[in-house]
N, C-alpha and C positions, 0 to 999 in steps of 0.2 A: 503495502500502498504507499502510493506517496506522502512523507509527511504533511502534517496539517491539511487533508486532501475533505475532511470532514470539516475542518471550518471555512476552507476556503468558499465550497459548496454551497453551505452555510450564509456566507457572506456575498455570492454572487462574484467570487474571484478565481472562479477554477480554471478559469481560459488566460488568468496573469501570468505571460511566460516570467515574468521578472521577479515578480512574488514566490514564483515556485523555483528560481535560483535561489532565493537569498535562503529557503527554508531547508534547498538540499546542501546549503554554505560553499566555500572557496578560500584558499590559502593565499593570504594577505602577509604583508611585513609593517611587524610594527615594530616604530620605531621611539626612542624616548632620550634619545640624545643621538650626538655625530657618532659615539663609540658603542651606543648600544643599538643593537636592530636583532629584530628575531623573527621569523618564519612563527606562523601560529593559523591555526583554522578556525576561522569562525562562520559558524552558520545561523540563522534567526530561528528562533523557539516556537514550538507548532502552537502557544498562545499570543504569535504575533507581536509580543512586547518584551521579549528579554531577547539577550543576544548570545549564542554559548560559547565558550575561549576553551580552544584545546590548550593545556597547559603542558610544559616540558620536564617541569620539573618532577625530580625521582619522590615516588607517594604524595603526589598532588594531586587529588581528584578535580577533576576538570572544572570549570567557573564559568557562573552567567552573570554577565552584567544588567542593567534597564536598559532597554533601547534609549530610554528621553534622556539617558543620560548622553550620548552620542551628541558629540557638538563640536560646530567649526572652533577649533583652537583659538584663544588669545594669547600668543607667542609675543617676546621680548623681541626687538633686534633680530640680537646676537642668535637666538635660536631657532627667529624664522629662515634667516641665512643658509644656516645648517640644513635644516630641512630641505631649502631652496634646491640645495643640490643632490637630492634625493630624487624632487618633480622634474627636474631635467633630465635624468634618465630615467623616470618611470611616472611619465605625467597621469595626472588624476589623483583622488587618494579618499580617505573618509577614516573623518578626525575622531577620536574616543575620549570617554574620562573615564577616571577611577572608579574603585566600588565606593560604597559608603557616603557615597556623596559628595569626595572628596575628588575634584574636577581636577584630572593634571595635563601635561602638555606632552600628548602622544598622538601620532598620528597613524595610521597604516596607509602604506602605498602599495600600488598593487605589484604583485612579483614579478620574477621573469619573464614567465609562461601568462601569454596573453589572456587577461582574465574579461568578462564582458563587464558591461560598465553597469549590471544590477546594482552594486552597492553605493556608487553614486546616486542610483536612483531610490537605493531604501534610506538612503542620509538625508535627500530632499523632503523625505518624508517622516524623519526620525527629529530633525530638531521645530524648535519654536514652543514650545512650551508644553506642560506636562500630560503622560499620557500619549506624546504623541504620535509614534507609529500604531498607537490599537488606535488612536480615533481616524485614523487617514481611512480606515475599514468604512467609516462613519461617514466622513466628509475628504473629498478626494484631495490629492494631493497637493492641484496645484492652489488652494484652497490655504493650504497652511503655509505655501511659499508668500503669499500672497499678507499671510496673517506676519511672518515674518517682518516684513517692508514696513507694516504697519505699524510696529510695535516699537517705536524708536525709542522709548526709554529701556529695550529689552528685559521688563522686571514682567512678560509672559502672562500680564493684566492689560485688555483692553478698556480703554475708554470712552468718552463718548467719539469727541475727537479723533483717537486714534479711530476709530472707530468707522468713521468716515472716509478716513483715506485707505482702510480695509475694502469697505465697498468701492471706491475709487479704484483700486487695484482688483478687482473685483468685473470693475467695469459695468455695476450694477450701475443705475440710476434709480434713487429713493427718495422722498420728500424728505424733506429734514422731522416735521411732527411727527410719522410715521416710524420713521427712523428712533426719535426719541421714545415713542408709544411702547414700542417692541422690546427696547434696550433695557427700558425701565421693569417691563414685564419678567424679565432675565434675571435682572439684577436682584435675585433672591436673597444676596449679601446683604443688600443693603449699602452695597461698597462703592457705588457711583465707579463701580466698572468692571468686567463680565471676565471670568477667569473657567472654567471649566464650562459654562451655557453659552459659549461663542457658539455651538454645535446646534444649541435649541433657537438661538437669534436665527443663526442663517438658515433653519430650515423652516423656522415661522415667516422669514421674510420670502423665500425662493417656492414654498412650497404651493404646487399647482395644480391641482387633480384634475384637474382637464387635460393638462399636459401629458401629466404621466396617464393616461389612459390612451391620448393619440401616439404620443411614444411607441407604448404598447403593445398599439397594435401595429406600430410599421416596423415593431425589432421582433413579432412575432411572439410578443412578451420576454423579451432577452433582455439584457442587459446595454447591449452598444450596436450603437448601426451598423451594418456595414453599407462599402459603394454602392454593392445592387441594391440595396435596401434601400439606403437615403435616393438612390435615383427611381427607385418606386411610388416613393414617397411624393418624389418631384414630378412625378409623371402623372399619377391617378389622384391624389389629393387638392397640390398645387397648380397642376395645372401649366408646369412651367415650359415652353416651346422651344429652350437648348436644353431641357431635363438628360442627362446624360453623363457618364461617369467624369468628364471633366468640371464639369456647373460640379459635382457633388465632392471634387476632389477640392475644388477652390474653396467649400460652403466651409468642412473642414479646416482647410488649411489657416480661414479668417475665422473662427469662429469657435475650433476646438480648444478648451482650454488646459488639457491634459494634453501634455509631452507625449507621453505615451503612447496613446491614445488616436494621437495624430500622424507620430510615429508609425503606427499601424493601420496605417487608414480606417481610422474608428472614430464615429463620432458618439459621447457618452451624452447622458439625458441633461447636462448643464451645457455641454456644448448645442443642442437640440435646442433647446430656451434662449440661448444666447443669440441663435440665427433667429427663432421667430419675433426677438425683439429689436432685428437689427433692421438698415434699409433694406436688405434683398426679404425680409420678410414682412416686410411695412405693406400697409394695404395699398398705399400711393406706390405704383410702379418706376423702380429704381429711375428704369432705363428715361423716363419722364424724365428724370431730375437733369438732363442735360437736354439742350438743344438739339433735335434730331426733327425735327421738321423744316421741308424748303424754303431758306432764306432768299430766295432768286427770284420771289412771286412776286406784283409788283403790292407796292401800300395798301393797298386799297383790298386786298387782298386776306388782311390779317384781320385780328379783333389788336386796339394797341391799349395797353394799359393807360387809363387818360385820371387824371382830378382835375375837382371843380375848386376855383378860387385855392387853389393851391396852400397859398401864405398862409388863412386862416386855424386858427389852432384851433377854435372854437365854433360859435353863431354867427351869423353874418349881420348882426346891430351893432355887438358892442363890444365883443368877444377880443383878444389880441392878435397882433401879424405878426408872425417870425420869416425868419431866413433857413430857421431850421429844413432841413433839408429827406426830414419824415421820407416823403411822398417815392424822391428819385432811394432813396436804399430801401423798400419796399418793392422797387423794379416798376417803379409810374416809369411812363414813355414822353407824356403828353399833359404838361403843365401848363393854368391861367396865370398871366400875369396884368392885374387889372392896374393899369397905370395913370396918374393923374401929375397935373403943375407942383411942384414943391417948393419950399421954401429955398433961395439961394439960386435959384437954377438950378437945382440938381432932383429928377422927376421922384416920386415918391409912388410906391404899391400900397392900396386900402380898399374896402368895398365901397367905392364912390354913394355919399347922401347919406353914409353911415356913419356913426362915430366907434368902428374899427379902428386899433391903434393905426399908423404911419410906416412904412419902412424906406430905406433907400432904395432905388431902380439898381445902383450900382451893387449893393451890397446883395441884395438875390443875387444879379447875373455871378457876382465870386463866388458864393455858395452852389450854384449849378455848374458851375464851371468845375470847383472840386471833387463832385459828388455825383455829376451826369451819370460818367462811366465805371462806376464802383461796382451797382449793380448788373450788368449788362452791356454791351459793346454798341447795344444797335443803339439808333438814332435818335435822339430825342427831340420834340415837336415843344417848342415856343410860344401860345396862343396869347398873343398880344390884345387883350383891350382898351384902345388906345385913347385916352382923352386930352392928351397932352398936348399945349399949342404948340407952334412952327417951330419955338425957341428951342422949347424942351423934348419937342422930336428931335430936333438935332443935337440934342445930349445925348439922347437916349442911343442916336444912332452910333455917335462915337465910343459909348460906353461900350456897344454890343460890339463892335471891331476891336477896340484896345485890351477888353477882357474876354471874351472869347477868342477871338483872333483867326486862326485859320482852321478850329471844330465848325466857324460859322458855317456854315454854306454859302454862301454870296452868288453864287453863278451854279448854270444847268452844268448836267454832268455829260461829259461827250456821248454822244449817240442817243441820250435820253430825251428823246423830243416827241414822241405819238402814247407815251404813258408811264406811270409815276414810273421811279425807282423801284427797287427792291429793298428791303433791311439791309441787305449784304452790301448793296452796293453805297449806303449811306452809311454804314458804321464808323461808330465813331465822329460822327457830325451830328449839329445843330441848328434844328432848321425852326424858323419864323414862319408863324400863320397868321396873318392880317391883310391887312387891307394894301391893294397895289393899283395905283396907278397904270393902265391899258394890258396889257397882255404878259405874257412870260419873258419878251423880248421886249426892251426897253423903247417906251413909246414916241411916236414923232408928231410934233406940233400940236402937245398939249396946252401951250400955251404956256410955259415958262417951267421954271425947275416944283410948282407946287400945284394945284389944283383943287378944286370942288369936290366931294366926294361921298356918298351917302354914309351913313354915322355906323359905327360898332354892328356888326350882323346881326348881334344876338338880338332884334328889334321887338320881337317876341319878349324875348324879356325886360328888356326897359318898358314896355309896356306893363308887363305884369308886376314891376317895379313900381310904376307910378302911385298906387295906393303908396307903398312904404315909404318913396321917395316925400311925397308930401307930408306925410305923418309927420316925419324926422325934421328935414328942414324948409318943405316950402317951397323947394329948389325948383326953376322950371325946366323942363326938357329941351335939351338941344338937339336941332334934330339934324345937325351936319356937323362934318369934322374937315378940316383943311389937313391935308396930307404934303410933307416933303419929300423930296425925290430921294434922299439919301437914306430912307425906310424905306419907303416903294421898293428899292430896287435890292432892297436884303429880304425879297421876299420873294421866294424862287418856285416849290409845289406847291404851297399851302396860302391860294389867292385866297381871300375870305369874300363869299359872294349869295348876295340875296337870294333865297330859293324861288325862281318861277315857276316851279312845275313838273312834276315826270315827262321829257321828251319822249316824243311818240315817232313811231319812225318814219323818215324820211324828212324830220326837221332839227334841225341844228339844236341842242342843248348844251351844258357847261362841258367848257373845254375839260381834260383831264386832269388837269391843275388848279381847278376852283370847286373849292368844298361850302357846302354852307351848313350852318348849324342850324338845331330843334332844339325848342322847348321840350321836356316831357311830355305836356300833354298836346303839341301838337305831334310828335310822333306815332304816337299813340292813335289820334285819328287817323294818320298817314297808315299806320299799321290796317286798323280795320276798314277803312275804304279801298286802302288800292294795296295791299299787300306784295302780292307778285310784284308791283313796277316799285315799288320801296325797294326789294330784294335786286331786280334787277341792275337799279339806278347804284347802289353800292356795290355791284361788281368793280364798276370802273372808275369809282369817285369817294371822296373819302366823305365820310357823314359824322358833324358831334352831335352829342344828345348833350344837353343841362339839364342842371334840375330847375323846377317851375320855381315862380319869384316868391309866393308864398313859404316855400320851405325857408322862411328866417333861421329858426332855430339847426340848421344847414342837416338836417335830415335827408335821406335820401330814399331814391325810388328802387325799381325793380329792374337791374340792366340785364337780365336773364330773356323779357321779353324784348330788350334790343337788339340785343345779342342774335337771336330767333330769326331776323332781320336782313343780319347780314352789318350791320351798321358799326361802327367801325372803332370809332372813338364815344366812348360814353362814359362820360367825366361826371364820378360822386365825389363827392365829399368825404376824401380821406380821413378824415380829423373825427367821423363820427364812425363808434363801431356799431355790432348788428348783422343782422339777418340781411343782409344787401352787398356790407362787406365783407363780409363770412363766404358767401356765393362769388363775390368778387376777385378775393385772394385763391377762394377755390381752381376757378377756372386759372388763373395767369402763374398758379403752380405751374404748371403745364412748360413743357417747351423748355426746362430750363431755368422757368421763372426768368425770360430773360426779357417781359415784357411783350413779346409779341405771340401768337396764337394762330397759327392757319385756320382759315375755315373752312368747313366741310368743303366738298366737291360741288354741292349742290347750290350752294352760295357765292361758287366763283365761275359757275355757266353760267354766261350772257344768254343761255335760249332757258335758261331755269324755271323752270311749271313753279316751282315751291312757294310755297302760301302761308306762314305759320298760323294766323288765323281762318282759315280757311282750309283745314289740313287732309288733302288727299294721298293717293297714292303714288309711289313714280320712288325715282332708285335712293331717297334718304328714305321708305318706309320698309326699314328691316326690325319687326319686332322680334324682341328680346325679353326670355323672361328672365328679371334679377331675383335670388335668392338671397336673402340675407340671415344669417342666423346669430346671434348677438347671444356670446356665451357669457364673458364675465367680463370686469372691469377691475382695472389697477391704478391704487394709489390716488383715487380722486381725491381733489386738493376742497377742505374747506372754504367753503365763501361765505357763508352765516358770521356776523363778526362774535355772535352770541360763542361764549366761551365754554356753553356744555350741550350748546347744538352737535349733532352728527349727524353727517350726512344719508340723505334719503335719495337715493339717486334712481332715476330711471332716465330709458334709453328713448330717445325719440329716431326713427332714419325717415327722410323728405328724400324723395325727388323731385329735382328742378327743370323745366326743360320747355317745349312745348305744351299746352292749354291738357291737351288731351293726355300728357304724359305725367302732370304735376301728380302727387300721391304720399300720404305721411300716415307712417303709425307707427305704435309707442309700446315701450315693455308695460306690466307689473312692475311699483313701486316696491325696492327692495329697503325696506328697513335698517336705519341704525348700521352698516355698514359702506365706507367706503374707501375703505383697504381692499378688498376679494370678494365684491359683490360680484352675484349668480345671479344672469336669467335665462339663459339655450334658451329664448324664443327664436322662433325661425317668422319670417316676413317674405310675403311673394310680390312683387310687383309687375305688369307688363310694362314695356318701353317700348314706343310705336318707334320716334325716330332717336335712336341712343347715340348719334354725334351729337346733338344737340342736349345730353342731359348730363347733370350734376347729381352725383349720391353725397347728402350733408346728414352727419352722426349729429346727434345732440346729447350732453347729458345734462339731465337738472337735478336740483333739490326738492325735492317737493315737501309742499308746505299746503297745508288744508288752509289756513285760513288765510293767507295771501299767494302774489302769485311765483312761483317758485324761481328759486334762485338757478340762475344760468353758471352752469360749473364747467363747461369746456365741450369745443365741436373738432370738426375736421370737415371739412367739403372739399370732394375728388370727384374729378369729370370723369363718367361711366366709362372713358375708352383708357383712364389711365387704374383704374380700379384692378387690383390684380386677384386673380381668383386661390379660395383654397382658406388655409385657418393663416388668420392674418391681424397684425395687429393694427387697430388706427390711433397715432398719436393726435391727442386731443392739445387745439391748441386753445389759449384767454381770450377774455373777453375782444382783448385790444390785436387780437391776434398773433401773441407770441406763444411759441412752443411751450406748456411746461414739460417739464425737463424726466417726468416719469409716470405722470396719468395715461393711460391708454385703456381700449377698447379690444378685450379677443371676439374676433368675428368670426364666420367661414362665409364665404361669395359663389357663390354659382352661378353664371351666366350661363343661359341657354338660348339656340334658337326656336 
């Protein structure tokens, strides 16, 4: 019978060749000094806690010593240099300590004959705290390595701060409040530190019954996933298109913490959990976190991340303005700047006729210059709402040239004369959207360097703002704007024009470089009255949509309806969190969050028959059955300020898309559990136009007497939603990632 066989079977380690070798034993060289070296035979006892050492002394029985005394030697410089001479001959080794708790400077080096590296393996498992090698049988060896690194003062105890370092070493993200809660539960000695309880802490933190069940199914109730088993799991459960040995091995290499398992091309349950929690196991496709779409098509073929009154931080009437580049940092590619005359001949930016604070135009340009291409290399469009006098328009032009320099696009691209250029062609460039004298080429015979033109293109907004303006300052509205040539010449591909209706076959319409702006109300009317005409217009022209004038609180409208018609520049108030911004952020996290998302083919086809409000069958009609099983939640943050409150979470799954696809389902409420709530509830959705659909996962804290508190959400385009067992990583109300809060779901998409 092999030594320790029953013990190995009991702990599921019967296939661990390294441990078998430890139990069998080997010859090692014991070194006490430069002159004392002896060969000795060492082996691990069957209790897996003590090492048996053969003694050559006459009339002396073999002796054993506890594995926990095995340690890295703390040598003085002279002793270390002596032992280094032996290391040169026989690299590697095992440190040891004497009996009776008295540590001696002992090192066991490899013998002349080749000896496997399993003693090093055992030594790595045998240091770091009391009962160590015994502990490794229930805690993986890699965890002990992390424990040693985190134990800064080497007292074999874990303070909470050291515990936080330990979790970082384990690559486990956990909310501090939950970690502290479990820490206190495990600290039975009331010493504000953990000793033997570290195993209990780890199990409480990582125990996931649903993961245990899935792992057991994948392994056939075994302890380890082989490459073949992992490939089958990736094929049958995760529906990975690239499922094969190469993908399986790369996942093992990336996420398997055990060096032994990794060397044997296997995945433990710990590695399996880390994989599921990683970007590879996320519900959002890892492949879509980079730019993967064709960026060589005309600008009008893309949805463009766009903000309204970008400089405002709060409401539209009295709130502060700021040069903070928060929108650019979130990937926004179209910014709106409301420009007015300022003191000392310096143009300013603020929301006209209101009490919002004022900021210098030049300061805003400097912020844009510094942050324009931090999040994305693709073009930024500055939508200028110009209310300045001729003198200050010239100052604006000088600032644009001097501050933006070569990144400002101030002339046509070679060969781009019949359609809009592509994002790829405009990489690293800033474009101006505004009024222009004449067409794309410099005008002739316009009567001098300046001319009378129609005011700012947002005429509908001006009319809707009339009540606000008269209530605030009782100032009359100016209907005309005089424009200087210096500013006009800088507008190349985004000339603002008044919308005169959709062009009819055989009649001249808007030039490709001309674009109109629509208030949300007017856009909705056009959608209802002439949906297909709006879609066709947006194939070759840019359209900008902006919030209604009555939204003085900076509230937002739904961008989805506008996207469904192919409108590209759908401007929202980025400073206002909520459902609309959640959906917006979800849409634009696609394609590497570069701010440009390619529209579906039926929204780029000049002969398309698609109409979002009068849905008929066509190339867009590809019905899918989406099945979402909400299994569990992990470390949901507490949002209620009441110290005694505990999270009562519920999950809502929503579909946003064309009107016929809009849907909402919700789970039951789990009471008093934000750490690991369990729902295991399945929802089915029929999605007729999947290319326009987004799936939003929302978690709320149920309150019977008032409105539920928002905990977190994640919105994912259906085309970016991965199938199989996935973690949904939740975002906060402001769109920031909760570092540890997730939902665990299973997703299936069928024709």
